PyMOL Python script that loads the backbone (N, CA, C, O; Angstrom):
from pymol import cmd

cmd.read_pdbstr("""\
ATOM      1  N   MET A   1     -62.670 -26.717 -72.414  1.00  0.00           N
ATOM      2  CA  MET A   1     -61.754 -26.804 -73.152  1.00  0.00           C
ATOM      3  C   MET A   1     -61.102 -28.385 -72.026  1.00  0.00           C
ATOM      4  O   MET A   1     -61.200 -28.526 -70.807  1.00  0.00           O
ATOM      5  N   PRO A   2     -60.367 -29.491 -73.249  1.00  0.00           N
ATOM      6  CA  PRO A   2     -59.995 -30.422 -71.841  1.00  0.00           C
ATOM      7  C   PRO A   2     -58.629 -30.171 -71.743  1.00  0.00           C
ATOM      8  O   PRO A   2     -57.974 -29.304 -72.321  1.00  0.00           O
ATOM      9  N   ALA A   3     -58.248 -31.067 -70.907  1.00  0.00           N
ATOM     10  CA  ALA A   3     -57.529 -31.056 -70.065  1.00  0.00           C
ATOM     11  C   ALA A   3     -56.098 -30.708 -70.810  1.00  0.00           C
ATOM     12  O   ALA A   3     -56.310 -30.632 -72.021  1.00  0.00           O
ATOM     13  N   VAL A   4     -54.874 -30.500 -70.529  1.00  0.00           N
ATOM     14  CA  VAL A   4     -53.838 -31.095 -71.311  1.00  0.00           C
ATOM     15  C   VAL A   4     -52.569 -31.003 -70.309  1.00  0.00           C
ATOM     16  O   VAL A   4     -52.028 -30.104 -69.666  1.00  0.00           O
ATOM     17  N   VAL A   5     -52.362 -32.433 -70.510  1.00  0.00           N
ATOM     18  CA  VAL A   5     -51.004 -33.375 -69.777  1.00  0.00           C
ATOM     19  C   VAL A   5     -49.779 -33.279 -70.758  1.00  0.00           C
ATOM     20  O   VAL A   5     -49.793 -33.250 -71.988  1.00  0.00           O
ATOM     21  N   LYS A   6     -48.697 -33.238 -69.872  1.00  0.00           N
ATOM     22  CA  LYS A   6     -47.433 -33.523 -70.897  1.00  0.00           C
ATOM     23  C   LYS A   6     -47.142 -35.085 -70.872  1.00  0.00           C
ATOM     24  O   LYS A   6     -47.048 -35.694 -69.806  1.00  0.00           O
ATOM     25  N   CYS A   7     -47.006 -35.691 -72.100  1.00  0.00           N
ATOM     26  CA  CYS A   7     -46.511 -37.056 -72.434  1.00  0.00           C
ATOM     27  C   CYS A   7     -45.608 -37.565 -71.497  1.00  0.00           C
ATOM     28  O   CYS A   7     -44.493 -37.174 -71.842  1.00  0.00           O
ATOM     29  N   PRO A   8     -45.532 -38.258 -70.463  1.00  0.00           N
ATOM     30  CA  PRO A   8     -44.549 -38.985 -69.938  1.00  0.00           C
ATOM     31  C   PRO A   8     -42.973 -39.381 -70.589  1.00  0.00           C
ATOM     32  O   PRO A   8     -42.004 -39.383 -69.830  1.00  0.00           O
ATOM     33  N   THR A   9     -42.849 -39.646 -71.763  1.00  0.00           N
ATOM     34  CA  THR A   9     -41.892 -40.236 -72.195  1.00  0.00           C
ATOM     35  C   THR A   9     -41.262 -38.656 -72.463  1.00  0.00           C
ATOM     36  O   THR A   9     -40.506 -38.084 -71.678  1.00  0.00           O
ATOM     37  N   CYS A  10     -41.858 -37.984 -74.019  1.00  0.00           N
ATOM     38  CA  CYS A  10     -41.440 -37.057 -74.476  1.00  0.00           C
ATOM     39  C   CYS A  10     -41.311 -35.453 -73.919  1.00  0.00           C
ATOM     40  O   CYS A  10     -40.420 -34.624 -74.107  1.00  0.00           O
ATOM     41  N   GLY A  11     -42.636 -35.371 -73.121  1.00  0.00           N
ATOM     42  CA  GLY A  11     -42.874 -34.361 -72.483  1.00  0.00           C
ATOM     43  C   GLY A  11     -43.434 -33.013 -73.193  1.00  0.00           C
ATOM     44  O   GLY A  11     -43.382 -31.873 -72.730  1.00  0.00           O
ATOM     45  N   LYS A  12     -44.190 -33.589 -74.905  1.00  0.00           N
ATOM     46  CA  LYS A  12     -45.186 -32.895 -75.759  1.00  0.00           C
ATOM     47  C   LYS A  12     -46.581 -32.828 -75.154  1.00  0.00           C
ATOM     48  O   LYS A  12     -47.194 -33.701 -74.540  1.00  0.00           O
ATOM     49  N   GLU A  13     -46.955 -31.534 -75.483  1.00  0.00           N
ATOM     50  CA  GLU A  13     -48.391 -31.640 -74.307  1.00  0.00           C
ATOM     51  C   GLU A  13     -49.299 -31.909 -75.288  1.00  0.00           C
ATOM     52  O   GLU A  13     -49.252 -31.583 -76.474  1.00  0.00           O
ATOM     53  N   VAL A  14     -50.517 -32.820 -74.429  1.00  0.00           N
ATOM     54  CA  VAL A  14     -51.072 -33.674 -74.835  1.00  0.00           C
ATOM     55  C   VAL A  14     -52.696 -33.401 -74.700  1.00  0.00           C
ATOM     56  O   VAL A  14     -53.093 -33.172 -73.558  1.00  0.00           O
ATOM     57  N   ALA A  15     -53.521 -33.404 -75.607  1.00  0.00           N
ATOM     58  CA  ALA A  15     -55.043 -33.060 -74.894  1.00  0.00           C
ATOM     59  C   ALA A  15     -55.181 -34.548 -74.505  1.00  0.00           C
ATOM     60  O   ALA A  15     -54.695 -35.550 -75.030  1.00  0.00           O
ATOM     61  N   TRP A  16     -56.167 -34.366 -73.194  1.00  0.00           N
ATOM     62  CA  TRP A  16     -56.583 -35.418 -72.656  1.00  0.00           C
ATOM     63  C   TRP A  16     -58.274 -35.877 -73.277  1.00  0.00           C
ATOM     64  O   TRP A  16     -59.329 -35.834 -72.644  1.00  0.00           O
ATOM     65  N   VAL A  17     -58.151 -36.109 -74.057  1.00  0.00           N
ATOM     66  CA  VAL A  17     -59.836 -36.625 -74.783  1.00  0.00           C
ATOM     67  C   VAL A  17     -59.900 -37.768 -75.157  1.00  0.00           C
ATOM     68  O   VAL A  17     -58.987 -38.320 -75.769  1.00  0.00           O
ATOM     69  N   PRO A  18     -61.128 -38.379 -74.811  1.00  0.00           N
ATOM     70  CA  PRO A  18     -61.366 -39.844 -75.532  1.00  0.00           C
ATOM     71  C   PRO A  18     -60.808 -40.213 -77.148  1.00  0.00           C
ATOM     72  O   PRO A  18     -60.824 -41.360 -77.595  1.00  0.00           O
ATOM     73  N   ASP A  19     -60.352 -39.098 -77.863  1.00  0.00           N
ATOM     74  CA  ASP A  19     -60.128 -39.538 -79.232  1.00  0.00           C
ATOM     75  C   ASP A  19     -59.086 -39.964 -79.054  1.00  0.00           C
ATOM     76  O   ASP A  19     -58.735 -40.792 -79.895  1.00  0.00           O
ATOM     77  N   ASN A  20     -57.814 -39.559 -77.615  1.00  0.00           N
ATOM     78  CA  ASN A  20     -56.594 -39.841 -77.746  1.00  0.00           C
ATOM     79  C   ASN A  20     -56.656 -41.108 -77.367  1.00  0.00           C
ATOM     80  O   ASN A  20     -57.104 -41.140 -76.221  1.00  0.00           O
ATOM     81  N   LYS A  21     -56.388 -42.339 -77.835  1.00  0.00           N
ATOM     82  CA  LYS A  21     -56.357 -43.865 -77.823  1.00  0.00           C
ATOM     83  C   LYS A  21     -54.782 -44.261 -77.116  1.00  0.00           C
ATOM     84  O   LYS A  21     -54.340 -45.404 -76.999  1.00  0.00           O
ATOM     85  N   PHE A  22     -54.176 -43.145 -76.744  1.00  0.00           N
ATOM     86  CA  PHE A  22     -52.426 -43.318 -76.606  1.00  0.00           C
ATOM     87  C   PHE A  22     -52.262 -42.640 -74.933  1.00  0.00           C
ATOM     88  O   PHE A  22     -51.362 -42.891 -74.132  1.00  0.00           O
ATOM     89  N   ARG A  23     -53.306 -41.831 -74.767  1.00  0.00           N
ATOM     90  CA  ARG A  23     -53.223 -41.269 -73.523  1.00  0.00           C
ATOM     91  C   ARG A  23     -52.706 -42.161 -72.447  1.00  0.00           C
ATOM     92  O   ARG A  23     -52.648 -43.388 -72.363  1.00  0.00           O
ATOM     93  N   PRO A  24     -52.263 -40.976 -71.464  1.00  0.00           N
ATOM     94  CA  PRO A  24     -51.309 -40.050 -71.314  1.00  0.00           C
ATOM     95  C   PRO A  24     -50.344 -39.829 -72.700  1.00  0.00           C
ATOM     96  O   PRO A  24     -50.002 -38.705 -73.067  1.00  0.00           O
ATOM     97  N   PHE A  25     -49.988 -40.991 -73.360  1.00  0.00           N
ATOM     98  CA  PHE A  25     -48.798 -40.682 -73.977  1.00  0.00           C
ATOM     99  C   PHE A  25     -49.361 -39.714 -75.492  1.00  0.00           C
ATOM    100  O   PHE A  25     -50.510 -39.601 -75.918  1.00  0.00           O
ATOM    101  N   CYS A  26     -48.243 -39.200 -75.970  1.00  0.00           N
ATOM    102  CA  CYS A  26     -48.832 -38.504 -77.493  1.00  0.00           C
ATOM    103  C   CYS A  26     -48.880 -39.778 -78.704  1.00  0.00           C
ATOM    104  O   CYS A  26     -49.709 -39.838 -79.612  1.00  0.00           O
ATOM    105  N   SER A  27     -47.868 -40.669 -78.475  1.00  0.00           N
ATOM    106  CA  SER A  27     -47.882 -41.607 -79.622  1.00  0.00           C
ATOM    107  C   SER A  27     -48.062 -43.258 -79.409  1.00  0.00           C
ATOM    108  O   SER A  27     -48.117 -43.766 -78.289  1.00  0.00           O
ATOM    109  N   GLU A  28     -48.137 -43.923 -80.505  1.00  0.00           N
ATOM    110  CA  GLU A  28     -47.853 -45.499 -79.833  1.00  0.00           C
ATOM    111  C   GLU A  28     -46.414 -45.436 -79.661  1.00  0.00           C
ATOM    112  O   GLU A  28     -46.153 -45.650 -78.477  1.00  0.00           O
ATOM    113  N   ARG A  29     -45.107 -45.178 -80.534  1.00  0.00           N
ATOM    114  CA  ARG A  29     -43.983 -44.999 -79.875  1.00  0.00           C
ATOM    115  C   ARG A  29     -43.953 -44.394 -78.880  1.00  0.00           C
ATOM    116  O   ARG A  29     -43.029 -44.808 -78.179  1.00  0.00           O
ATOM    117  N   CYS A  30     -44.575 -43.487 -78.363  1.00  0.00           N
ATOM    118  CA  CYS A  30     -44.328 -42.828 -76.707  1.00  0.00           C
ATOM    119  C   CYS A  30     -44.202 -44.304 -75.596  1.00  0.00           C
ATOM    120  O   CYS A  30     -43.287 -44.872 -75.000  1.00  0.00           O
ATOM    121  N   LYS A  31     -45.659 -44.488 -75.746  1.00  0.00           N
ATOM    122  CA  LYS A  31     -45.968 -45.529 -75.511  1.00  0.00           C
ATOM    123  C   LYS A  31     -45.483 -46.982 -75.247  1.00  0.00           C
ATOM    124  O   LYS A  31     -45.621 -47.674 -74.238  1.00  0.00           O
ATOM    125  N   GLN A  32     -44.940 -47.224 -76.309  1.00  0.00           N
ATOM    126  CA  GLN A  32     -44.006 -48.504 -76.350  1.00  0.00           C
ATOM    127  C   GLN A  32     -42.575 -48.423 -76.093  1.00  0.00           C
ATOM    128  O   GLN A  32     -41.822 -49.394 -76.155  1.00  0.00           O
ATOM    129  N   ILE A  33     -42.207 -47.177 -75.788  1.00  0.00           N
ATOM    130  CA  ILE A  33     -40.735 -46.821 -75.189  1.00  0.00           C
ATOM    131  C   ILE A  33     -41.300 -47.026 -74.023  1.00  0.00           C
ATOM    132  O   ILE A  33     -40.619 -47.742 -73.289  1.00  0.00           O
ATOM    133  N   ASP A  34     -42.449 -46.604 -73.514  1.00  0.00           N
ATOM    134  CA  ASP A  34     -42.850 -46.407 -71.579  1.00  0.00           C
ATOM    135  C   ASP A  34     -42.312 -48.331 -71.243  1.00  0.00           C
ATOM    136  O   ASP A  34     -41.477 -48.843 -70.497  1.00  0.00           O
ATOM    137  N   LEU A  35     -43.365 -48.913 -72.296  1.00  0.00           N
ATOM    138  CA  LEU A  35     -43.651 -50.013 -71.727  1.00  0.00           C
ATOM    139  C   LEU A  35     -42.005 -50.648 -71.829  1.00  0.00           C
ATOM    140  O   LEU A  35     -41.545 -51.195 -70.827  1.00  0.00           O
ATOM    141  N   GLY A  36     -41.094 -50.530 -73.197  1.00  0.00           N
ATOM    142  CA  GLY A  36     -40.414 -51.303 -73.056  1.00  0.00           C
ATOM    143  C   GLY A  36     -38.972 -50.912 -71.631  1.00  0.00           C
ATOM    144  O   GLY A  36     -38.043 -51.648 -71.297  1.00  0.00           O
ATOM    145  N   ALA A  37     -39.297 -49.647 -71.152  1.00  0.00           N
ATOM    146  CA  ALA A  37     -38.823 -49.407 -69.917  1.00  0.00           C
ATOM    147  C   ALA A  37     -39.213 -50.617 -69.131  1.00  0.00           C
ATOM    148  O   ALA A  37     -38.542 -51.626 -69.349  1.00  0.00           O
ATOM    149  N   TRP A  38     -40.157 -50.693 -68.275  1.00  0.00           N
ATOM    150  CA  TRP A  38     -41.100 -51.502 -67.652  1.00  0.00           C
ATOM    151  C   TRP A  38     -40.445 -52.874 -68.292  1.00  0.00           C
ATOM    152  O   TRP A  38     -39.656 -53.060 -67.366  1.00  0.00           O
ATOM    153  N   ALA A  39     -40.254 -53.682 -68.953  1.00  0.00           N
ATOM    154  CA  ALA A  39     -40.386 -54.922 -69.346  1.00  0.00           C
ATOM    155  C   ALA A  39     -38.311 -54.840 -69.059  1.00  0.00           C
ATOM    156  O   ALA A  39     -37.818 -55.512 -68.153  1.00  0.00           O
ATOM    157  N   SER A  40     -37.773 -54.303 -69.608  1.00  0.00           N
ATOM    158  CA  SER A  40     -36.441 -53.950 -69.297  1.00  0.00           C
ATOM    159  C   SER A  40     -35.863 -53.353 -67.746  1.00  0.00           C
ATOM    160  O   SER A  40     -34.820 -52.739 -67.524  1.00  0.00           O
ATOM    161  N   GLU A  41     -36.923 -53.767 -66.801  1.00  0.00           N
ATOM    162  CA  GLU A  41     -36.707 -53.557 -65.089  1.00  0.00           C
ATOM    163  C   GLU A  41     -36.035 -52.112 -64.946  1.00  0.00           C
ATOM    164  O   GLU A  41     -35.307 -52.010 -63.959  1.00  0.00           O
ATOM    165  N   LYS A  42     -36.151 -50.941 -65.780  1.00  0.00           N
ATOM    166  CA  LYS A  42     -35.615 -49.544 -65.801  1.00  0.00           C
ATOM    167  C   LYS A  42     -36.549 -48.942 -64.944  1.00  0.00           C
ATOM    168  O   LYS A  42     -36.054 -47.932 -64.445  1.00  0.00           O
ATOM    169  N   TYR A  43     -37.687 -49.148 -64.574  1.00  0.00           N
ATOM    170  CA  TYR A  43     -38.965 -48.672 -63.278  1.00  0.00           C
ATOM    171  C   TYR A  43     -38.804 -50.263 -62.340  1.00  0.00           C
ATOM    172  O   TYR A  43     -38.455 -51.412 -62.612  1.00  0.00           O
ATOM    173  N   VAL A  44     -39.211 -49.633 -61.309  1.00  0.00           N
ATOM    174  CA  VAL A  44     -39.274 -50.615 -60.363  1.00  0.00           C
ATOM    175  C   VAL A  44     -40.020 -50.639 -59.235  1.00  0.00           C
ATOM    176  O   VAL A  44     -40.098 -49.438 -58.974  1.00  0.00           O
ATOM    177  N   PHE A  45     -40.696 -51.288 -58.286  1.00  0.00           N
ATOM    178  CA  PHE A  45     -41.555 -51.272 -57.178  1.00  0.00           C
ATOM    179  C   PHE A  45     -40.502 -51.287 -56.031  1.00  0.00           C
ATOM    180  O   PHE A  45     -39.583 -52.052 -56.320  1.00  0.00           O
ATOM    181  N   GLY A  46     -40.406 -50.918 -55.292  1.00  0.00           N
ATOM    182  CA  GLY A  46     -39.367 -50.850 -54.011  1.00  0.00           C
ATOM    183  C   GLY A  46     -40.324 -52.319 -53.121  1.00  0.00           C
ATOM    184  O   GLY A  46     -41.519 -52.600 -53.028  1.00  0.00           O
ATOM    185  N   GLY A  47     -39.176 -52.888 -52.658  1.00  0.00           N
ATOM    186  CA  GLY A  47     -39.620 -54.093 -51.727  1.00  0.00           C
ATOM    187  C   GLY A  47     -38.865 -55.178 -52.209  1.00  0.00           C
ATOM    188  O   GLY A  47     -38.265 -55.121 -53.282  1.00  0.00           O
ATOM    189  N   LYS A  48     -38.863 -56.430 -51.276  1.00  0.00           N
ATOM    190  CA  LYS A  48     -38.285 -57.778 -51.684  1.00  0.00           C
ATOM    191  C   LYS A  48     -39.450 -58.395 -52.303  1.00  0.00           C
ATOM    192  O   LYS A  48     -40.597 -57.986 -52.121  1.00  0.00           O
ATOM    193  N   PRO A  49     -39.070 -59.601 -53.199  1.00  0.00           N
ATOM    194  CA  PRO A  49     -39.951 -60.582 -53.674  1.00  0.00           C
ATOM    195  C   PRO A  49     -40.498 -61.719 -52.536  1.00  0.00           C
ATOM    196  O   PRO A  49     -39.765 -62.584 -52.056  1.00  0.00           O
ATOM    197  N   GLY A  50     -41.637 -61.579 -52.272  1.00  0.00           N
ATOM    198  CA  GLY A  50     -42.686 -62.179 -51.215  1.00  0.00           C
ATOM    199  C   GLY A  50     -42.732 -61.551 -49.959  1.00  0.00           C
ATOM    200  O   GLY A  50     -42.995 -62.171 -48.928  1.00  0.00           O
ATOM    201  N   GLU A  51     -42.428 -60.060 -50.009  1.00  0.00           N
ATOM    202  CA  GLU A  51     -42.413 -59.266 -48.951  1.00  0.00           C
ATOM    203  C   GLU A  51     -44.009 -58.338 -49.204  1.00  0.00           C
ATOM    204  O   GLU A  51     -44.283 -57.784 -50.268  1.00  0.00           O
ATOM    205  N   THR A  52     -44.864 -58.340 -48.043  1.00  0.00           N
ATOM    206  CA  THR A  52     -45.996 -58.405 -47.370  1.00  0.00           C
ATOM    207  C   THR A  52     -46.133 -56.644 -47.698  1.00  0.00           C
ATOM    208  O   THR A  52     -46.052 -56.216 -46.546  1.00  0.00           O
ATOM    209  N   PRO A  53     -46.259 -55.664 -48.411  1.00  0.00           N
ATOM    210  CA  PRO A  53     -46.718 -54.476 -48.355  1.00  0.00           C
ATOM    211  C   PRO A  53     -47.264 -53.683 -46.974  1.00  0.00           C
ATOM    212  O   PRO A  53     -48.247 -54.000 -46.305  1.00  0.00           O
ATOM    213  N   SER A  54     -46.303 -52.508 -46.730  1.00  0.00           N
ATOM    214  CA  SER A  54     -46.792 -51.995 -45.341  1.00  0.00           C
ATOM    215  C   SER A  54     -47.997 -51.209 -45.844  1.00  0.00           C
ATOM    216  O   SER A  54     -47.856 -50.715 -46.962  1.00  0.00           O
ATOM    217  N   PRO A  55     -48.849 -51.058 -45.386  1.00  0.00           N
ATOM    218  CA  PRO A  55     -50.053 -50.270 -45.073  1.00  0.00           C
ATOM    219  C   PRO A  55     -49.513 -48.892 -45.135  1.00  0.00           C
ATOM    220  O   PRO A  55     -48.369 -48.792 -44.692  1.00  0.00           O
ATOM    221  N   ASP A  56     -50.173 -47.587 -45.668  1.00  0.00           N
ATOM    222  CA  ASP A  56     -50.001 -46.369 -45.943  1.00  0.00           C
ATOM    223  C   ASP A  56     -50.358 -45.957 -44.049  1.00  0.00           C
ATOM    224  O   ASP A  56     -49.584 -45.264 -43.389  1.00  0.00           O
ATOM    225  N   LEU A  57     -51.344 -46.416 -43.617  1.00  0.00           N
ATOM    226  CA  LEU A  57     -51.904 -45.105 -42.364  1.00  0.00           C
ATOM    227  C   LEU A  57     -51.662 -46.759 -41.410  1.00  0.00           C
ATOM    228  O   LEU A  57     -51.892 -47.857 -41.918  1.00  0.00           O
ATOM    229  N   PRO A  58     -51.227 -46.576 -40.164  1.00  0.00           N
ATOM    230  CA  PRO A  58     -51.126 -47.748 -38.953  1.00  0.00           C
ATOM    231  C   PRO A  58     -52.433 -47.911 -38.712  1.00  0.00           C
ATOM    232  O   PRO A  58     -53.200 -46.948 -38.713  1.00  0.00           O
ATOM    233  N   GLU A  59     -52.852 -49.222 -38.465  1.00  0.00           N
ATOM    234  CA  GLU A  59     -54.194 -50.086 -37.697  1.00  0.00           C
ATOM    235  C   GLU A  59     -55.247 -49.063 -37.191  1.00  0.00           C
ATOM    236  O   GLU A  59     -56.411 -48.756 -37.449  1.00  0.00           O
ATOM    237  N   ASP A  60     -54.057 -48.616 -36.170  1.00  0.00           N
ATOM    238  CA  ASP A  60     -55.197 -47.861 -35.499  1.00  0.00           C
ATOM    239  C   ASP A  60     -55.606 -46.192 -35.555  1.00  0.00           C
ATOM    240  O   ASP A  60     -56.123 -45.494 -34.682  1.00  0.00           O
ATOM    241  N   ALA A  61     -55.110 -45.807 -37.098  1.00  0.00           N
ATOM    242  CA  ALA A  61     -55.543 -44.623 -37.732  1.00  0.00           C
ATOM    243  C   ALA A  61     -57.130 -44.395 -38.037  1.00  0.00           C
ATOM    244  O   ALA A  61     -57.879 -45.148 -38.661  1.00  0.00           O
ATOM    245  N   GLU A  62     -57.385 -43.338 -37.516  1.00  0.00           N
ATOM    246  CA  GLU A  62     -58.750 -43.331 -38.139  1.00  0.00           C
ATOM    247  C   GLU A  62     -58.736 -42.066 -39.467  1.00  0.00           C
ATOM    248  O   GLU A  62     -58.142 -40.995 -39.343  1.00  0.00           O
ATOM    249  N   ASP A  63     -59.488 -42.458 -40.660  1.00  0.00           N
ATOM    250  CA  ASP A  63     -60.176 -41.693 -41.686  1.00  0.00           C
ATOM    251  C   ASP A  63     -60.191 -39.806 -41.197  1.00  0.00           C
ATOM    252  O   ASP A  63     -60.728 -38.981 -41.936  1.00  0.00           O
TER     253      ASP A  63
END
""", "prot")
cmd.dss("prot")
cmd.show_as("cartoon", "prot")
cmd.util.cbc("prot")
cmd.orient("prot")
């Protein structure tokens, strides 16, 4: 049985299968809504322009 995830846009349950070309979205519409949100800067990554991202772990940390 394939994994089932919720569409990030509308919350509808979607089977995670290769046949679903829109995964993790349920449809082209939901995919485009999400893309539009990124384009309008509704979603942003933290930090300032030109700022070097800090590493998740200190350099002296061991795995």
